[in-house]
Short mmCIF file of the C-alpha atoms (twelve columns), coordinates in Angstrom:
data_MODEL
# 
_entry.id   MODEL 
# 
loop_
_atom_site.group_PDB 
_atom_site.id 
_atom_site.type_symbol 
_atom_site.label_atom_id 
_atom_site.label_alt_id 
_atom_site.label_comp_id 
_atom_site.label_asym_id 
_atom_site.label_seq_id 
_atom_site.Cartn_x 
_atom_site.Cartn_y 
_atom_site.Cartn_z 
_atom_site.pdbx_PDB_model_num 
ATOM 1   C CA . UNK A 1   125.840 108.139 -28.972 1 
ATOM 2   C CA . UNK A 2   125.661 109.598 -25.589 1 
ATOM 3   C CA . UNK A 3   124.199 112.910 -25.306 1 
ATOM 4   C CA . UNK A 4   127.092 114.611 -23.608 1 
ATOM 5   C CA . UNK A 5   129.055 114.258 -26.736 1 
ATOM 6   C CA . UNK A 6   126.258 116.438 -28.586 1 
ATOM 7   C CA . UNK A 7   125.783 118.941 -25.756 1 
ATOM 8   C CA . UNK A 8   129.559 119.654 -25.416 1 
ATOM 9   C CA . UNK A 9   130.123 119.743 -29.062 1 
ATOM 10  C CA . UNK A 10  127.441 122.405 -29.422 1 
ATOM 11  C CA . UNK A 11  128.923 124.118 -26.377 1 
ATOM 12  C CA . UNK A 12  132.364 124.227 -27.911 1 
ATOM 13  C CA . UNK A 13  130.842 125.462 -31.449 1 
ATOM 14  C CA . UNK A 14  129.047 128.324 -29.546 1 
ATOM 15  C CA . UNK A 15  132.112 129.479 -27.670 1 
ATOM 16  C CA . UNK A 16  133.764 129.652 -31.048 1 
ATOM 17  C CA . UNK A 17  131.070 131.102 -33.230 1 
ATOM 18  C CA . UNK A 18  128.084 132.285 -30.911 1 
ATOM 19  C CA . UNK A 19  124.710 131.224 -30.248 1 
ATOM 20  C CA . UNK A 20  123.241 132.151 -33.574 1 
ATOM 21  C CA . UNK A 21  125.618 130.111 -35.490 1 
ATOM 22  C CA . UNK A 22  124.574 127.199 -33.294 1 
ATOM 23  C CA . UNK A 23  121.104 127.791 -33.908 1 
ATOM 24  C CA . UNK A 24  121.783 128.026 -37.611 1 
ATOM 25  C CA . UNK A 25  123.550 124.666 -37.786 1 
ATOM 26  C CA . UNK A 26  120.896 122.805 -35.700 1 
ATOM 27  C CA . UNK A 27  118.185 124.002 -38.134 1 
ATOM 28  C CA . UNK A 28  120.201 123.344 -41.260 1 
ATOM 29  C CA . UNK A 29  121.350 120.010 -40.171 1 
ATOM 30  C CA . UNK A 30  117.654 118.698 -40.369 1 
ATOM 31  C CA . UNK A 31  117.965 116.698 -37.135 1 
ATOM 32  C CA . UNK A 32  115.262 114.321 -36.116 1 
ATOM 33  C CA . UNK A 33  115.689 115.447 -32.730 1 
ATOM 34  C CA . UNK A 34  115.792 119.039 -33.575 1 
ATOM 35  C CA . UNK A 35  118.837 119.563 -31.618 1 
ATOM 36  C CA . UNK A 36  117.049 118.972 -28.207 1 
ATOM 37  C CA . UNK A 37  119.957 116.853 -26.381 1 
ATOM 38  C CA . UNK A 38  120.417 115.985 -22.765 1 
ATOM 39  C CA . UNK A 39  124.005 114.881 -21.666 1 
ATOM 40  C CA . UNK A 40  122.404 111.570 -20.334 1 
ATOM 41  C CA . UNK A 41  120.193 110.789 -23.409 1 
ATOM 42  C CA . UNK A 42  121.353 108.500 -26.243 1 
ATOM 43  C CA . UNK A 43  121.050 109.729 -29.861 1 
ATOM 44  C CA . UNK A 44  121.915 108.628 -33.456 1 
ATOM 45  C CA . UNK A 45  125.516 108.961 -34.428 1 
ATOM 46  C CA . UNK A 46  124.247 110.124 -37.865 1 
ATOM 47  C CA . UNK A 47  123.186 113.430 -36.134 1 
ATOM 48  C CA . UNK A 48  126.726 114.196 -34.900 1 
ATOM 49  C CA . UNK A 49  127.829 113.585 -38.520 1 
ATOM 50  C CA . UNK A 50  125.215 115.924 -39.649 1 
ATOM 51  C CA . UNK A 51  126.236 118.723 -37.251 1 
ATOM 52  C CA . UNK A 52  129.909 118.082 -38.023 1 
ATOM 53  C CA . UNK A 53  129.533 118.411 -41.848 1 
ATOM 54  C CA . UNK A 54  127.122 121.556 -41.213 1 
ATOM 55  C CA . UNK A 55  129.837 123.233 -39.056 1 
ATOM 56  C CA . UNK A 56  132.392 122.364 -41.737 1 
ATOM 57  C CA . UNK A 57  130.283 123.751 -44.590 1 
ATOM 58  C CA . UNK A 58  129.927 127.136 -42.932 1 
ATOM 59  C CA . UNK A 59  133.352 127.554 -41.219 1 
ATOM 60  C CA . UNK A 60  135.520 125.661 -43.963 1 
ATOM 61  C CA . UNK A 61  137.454 123.950 -41.029 1 
ATOM 62  C CA . UNK A 62  138.314 120.555 -42.152 1 
ATOM 63  C CA . UNK A 63  136.141 117.803 -40.294 1 
ATOM 64  C CA . UNK A 64  139.209 116.146 -38.789 1 
ATOM 65  C CA . UNK A 65  140.533 119.565 -37.503 1 
ATOM 66  C CA . UNK A 66  136.853 120.042 -35.772 1 
ATOM 67  C CA . UNK A 67  136.928 116.605 -34.360 1 
ATOM 68  C CA . UNK A 68  140.519 116.936 -33.029 1 
ATOM 69  C CA . UNK A 69  139.653 120.440 -31.452 1 
ATOM 70  C CA . UNK A 70  136.484 118.692 -30.030 1 
ATOM 71  C CA . UNK A 71  138.703 116.095 -28.336 1 
ATOM 72  C CA . UNK A 72  140.775 118.719 -26.676 1 
ATOM 73  C CA . UNK A 73  137.486 120.354 -25.474 1 
ATOM 74  C CA . UNK A 74  136.215 117.132 -24.232 1 
ATOM 75  C CA . UNK A 75  139.213 116.306 -22.406 1 
ATOM 76  C CA . UNK A 76  138.639 119.333 -20.356 1 
ATOM 77  C CA . UNK A 77  135.046 118.317 -19.621 1 
ATOM 78  C CA . UNK A 78  136.062 114.873 -18.557 1 
ATOM 79  C CA . UNK A 79  138.836 116.216 -16.178 1 
ATOM 80  C CA . UNK A 80  136.416 118.592 -14.550 1 
ATOM 81  C CA . UNK A 81  133.527 116.053 -14.388 1 
ATOM 82  C CA . UNK A 82  135.179 112.757 -13.749 1 
ATOM 83  C CA . UNK A 83  138.466 113.835 -11.898 1 
ATOM 84  C CA . UNK A 84  138.385 110.585 -9.946  1 
ATOM 85  C CA . UNK A 85  139.515 108.907 -13.264 1 
ATOM 86  C CA . UNK A 86  142.578 111.150 -13.499 1 
ATOM 87  C CA . UNK A 87  143.841 110.804 -10.056 1 
ATOM 88  C CA . UNK A 88  144.729 107.165 -10.478 1 
ATOM 89  C CA . UNK A 89  147.333 107.698 -13.077 1 
ATOM 90  C CA . UNK A 90  150.756 108.884 -13.094 1 
ATOM 91  C CA . UNK A 91  151.598 109.471 -16.759 1 
ATOM 92  C CA . UNK A 92  150.017 109.786 -20.112 1 
ATOM 93  C CA . UNK A 93  150.919 106.196 -20.993 1 
ATOM 94  C CA . UNK A 94  149.621 104.913 -17.711 1 
ATOM 95  C CA . UNK A 95  146.256 106.552 -18.297 1 
ATOM 96  C CA . UNK A 96  146.046 105.755 -22.218 1 
ATOM 97  C CA . UNK A 97  146.925 102.007 -21.388 1 
ATOM 98  C CA . UNK A 98  144.004 101.831 -18.922 1 
ATOM 99  C CA . UNK A 99  141.321 103.315 -21.251 1 
ATOM 100 C CA . UNK A 100 139.909 99.932  -22.273 1 
ATOM 101 C CA . UNK A 101 140.177 97.838  -19.251 1 
ATOM 102 C CA . UNK A 102 139.580 100.633 -16.525 1 
ATOM 103 C CA . UNK A 103 138.169 103.834 -17.823 1 
ATOM 104 C CA . UNK A 104 135.627 102.305 -20.295 1 
ATOM 105 C CA . UNK A 105 134.524 99.763  -17.651 1 
ATOM 106 C CA . UNK A 106 133.733 102.801 -15.292 1 
ATOM 107 C CA . UNK A 107 131.989 104.618 -18.164 1 
ATOM 108 C CA . UNK A 108 129.840 101.479 -18.843 1 
ATOM 109 C CA . UNK A 109 128.782 101.321 -15.279 1 
ATOM 110 C CA . UNK A 110 127.489 104.998 -15.475 1 
ATOM 111 C CA . UNK A 111 126.093 104.648 -19.045 1 
ATOM 112 C CA . UNK A 112 125.338 100.752 -19.881 1 
ATOM 113 C CA . UNK A 113 124.214 101.800 -23.233 1 
ATOM 114 C CA . UNK A 114 127.196 103.939 -24.194 1 
ATOM 115 C CA . UNK A 115 128.812 102.630 -27.479 1 
ATOM 116 C CA . UNK A 116 132.562 103.253 -27.017 1 
ATOM 117 C CA . UNK A 117 135.416 102.917 -29.266 1 
ATOM 118 C CA . UNK A 118 137.858 100.017 -28.633 1 
ATOM 119 C CA . UNK A 119 141.556 100.545 -27.875 1 
ATOM 120 C CA . UNK A 120 144.485 98.084  -27.928 1 
ATOM 121 C CA . UNK A 121 147.749 99.327  -26.376 1 
ATOM 122 C CA . UNK A 122 151.373 98.042  -26.614 1 
ATOM 123 C CA . UNK A 123 154.547 99.548  -25.290 1 
ATOM 124 C CA . UNK A 124 156.941 99.602  -28.035 1 
ATOM 125 C CA . UNK A 125 159.801 101.301 -26.245 1 
ATOM 126 C CA . UNK A 126 160.459 102.977 -23.055 1 
ATOM 127 C CA . UNK A 127 159.012 106.257 -24.603 1 
ATOM 128 C CA . UNK A 128 156.719 104.811 -27.158 1 
ATOM 129 C CA . UNK A 129 153.144 103.528 -27.165 1 
ATOM 130 C CA . UNK A 130 151.279 101.986 -29.769 1 
ATOM 131 C CA . UNK A 131 147.392 102.391 -29.686 1 
ATOM 132 C CA . UNK A 132 145.019 100.990 -32.103 1 
ATOM 133 C CA . UNK A 133 141.701 102.680 -32.500 1 
ATOM 134 C CA . UNK A 134 138.477 100.536 -33.536 1 
ATOM 135 C CA . UNK A 135 135.143 102.193 -34.204 1 
ATOM 136 C CA . UNK A 136 132.676 102.112 -36.818 1 
ATOM 137 C CA . UNK A 137 132.007 105.676 -36.212 1 
ATOM 138 C CA . UNK A 138 135.389 106.745 -37.803 1 
ATOM 139 C CA . UNK A 139 136.274 109.347 -35.367 1 
ATOM 140 C CA . UNK A 140 139.822 108.858 -34.781 1 
ATOM 141 C CA . UNK A 141 140.643 112.576 -35.045 1 
ATOM 142 C CA . UNK A 142 138.648 112.859 -31.783 1 
ATOM 143 C CA . UNK A 143 140.586 110.192 -30.136 1 
ATOM 144 C CA . UNK A 144 143.692 112.219 -31.314 1 
ATOM 145 C CA . UNK A 145 142.680 115.264 -29.631 1 
ATOM 146 C CA . UNK A 146 141.990 113.297 -26.375 1 
ATOM 147 C CA . UNK A 147 145.418 111.729 -26.737 1 
ATOM 148 C CA . UNK A 148 147.035 115.142 -27.310 1 
ATOM 149 C CA . UNK A 149 145.360 116.556 -24.164 1 
ATOM 150 C CA . UNK A 150 146.292 113.532 -22.155 1 
ATOM 151 C CA . UNK A 151 150.002 114.219 -22.869 1 
ATOM 152 C CA . UNK A 152 149.544 117.982 -22.101 1 
ATOM 153 C CA . UNK A 153 147.738 117.028 -18.845 1 
ATOM 154 C CA . UNK A 154 150.816 114.990 -17.544 1 
ATOM 155 C CA . UNK A 155 153.220 117.724 -18.837 1 
ATOM 156 C CA . UNK A 156 154.879 115.112 -21.382 1 
ATOM 157 C CA . UNK A 157 156.054 116.510 -24.591 1 
ATOM 158 C CA . UNK A 158 155.742 114.185 -27.510 1 
ATOM 159 C CA . UNK A 159 154.256 113.579 -30.855 1 
ATOM 160 C CA . UNK A 160 151.650 111.375 -32.395 1 
ATOM 161 C CA . UNK A 161 152.277 109.551 -35.796 1 
ATOM 162 C CA . UNK A 162 148.944 108.430 -37.118 1 
ATOM 163 C CA . UNK A 163 148.586 105.222 -39.555 1 
ATOM 164 C CA . UNK A 164 145.374 104.477 -41.392 1 
ATOM 165 C CA . UNK A 165 144.887 100.507 -41.108 1 
ATOM 166 C CA . UNK A 166 141.877 100.401 -43.309 1 
ATOM 167 C CA . UNK A 167 140.694 102.721 -46.000 1 
ATOM 168 C CA . UNK A 168 137.382 103.375 -44.087 1 
ATOM 169 C CA . UNK A 169 138.996 104.896 -41.012 1 
ATOM 170 C CA . UNK A 170 137.353 102.250 -38.660 1 
ATOM 171 C CA . UNK A 171 140.809 101.172 -37.625 1 
ATOM 172 C CA . UNK A 172 143.720 103.705 -36.916 1 
ATOM 173 C CA . UNK A 173 147.033 103.063 -35.330 1 
ATOM 174 C CA . UNK A 174 148.553 105.935 -33.330 1 
ATOM 175 C CA . UNK A 175 152.109 105.825 -32.436 1 
ATOM 176 C CA . UNK A 176 152.785 107.981 -29.395 1 
ATOM 177 C CA . UNK A 177 156.375 109.135 -28.543 1 
ATOM 178 C CA . UNK A 178 157.376 111.089 -25.733 1 
ATOM 179 C CA . UNK A 179 160.465 112.833 -24.846 1 
ATOM 180 C CA . UNK A 180 162.814 111.448 -22.180 1 
# 
């Protein structure tokens, strides 16, 4: 998992709970890296799970809520750091439909070793998009936060219905509907 995910997660946690809390969760999570992340490094996914579970334990915030909030946070980071990706799209659906064949292609150019989730999209109406998430990491709530922030960025009101396709959370369908 790319280091930017770790560094930004810890940044988000620090903003909410403070530096001492971040130091505490890093120590308690028993991380092989000791929490020494760089944004361009690559680290085991299990370390993110350990961090998430430790934050959950101390804050009692459900893990999916933490991931969704992190998705919102990460969207802001991506918007600031990779503005060129955002300028090419005119709507939330336009952007979401291009994650797999455009955005992820560009991400792979920057980070060839990045292990990204896979998405399939299908328009199911003028104001509806079906988006299927595939990932062994089971972090669909992070994707949900990114989708919410995409709608907000394009000033599109709407909702997201989530359907678990498998019991493990490796495949999740998002039905995204916008108003008008």
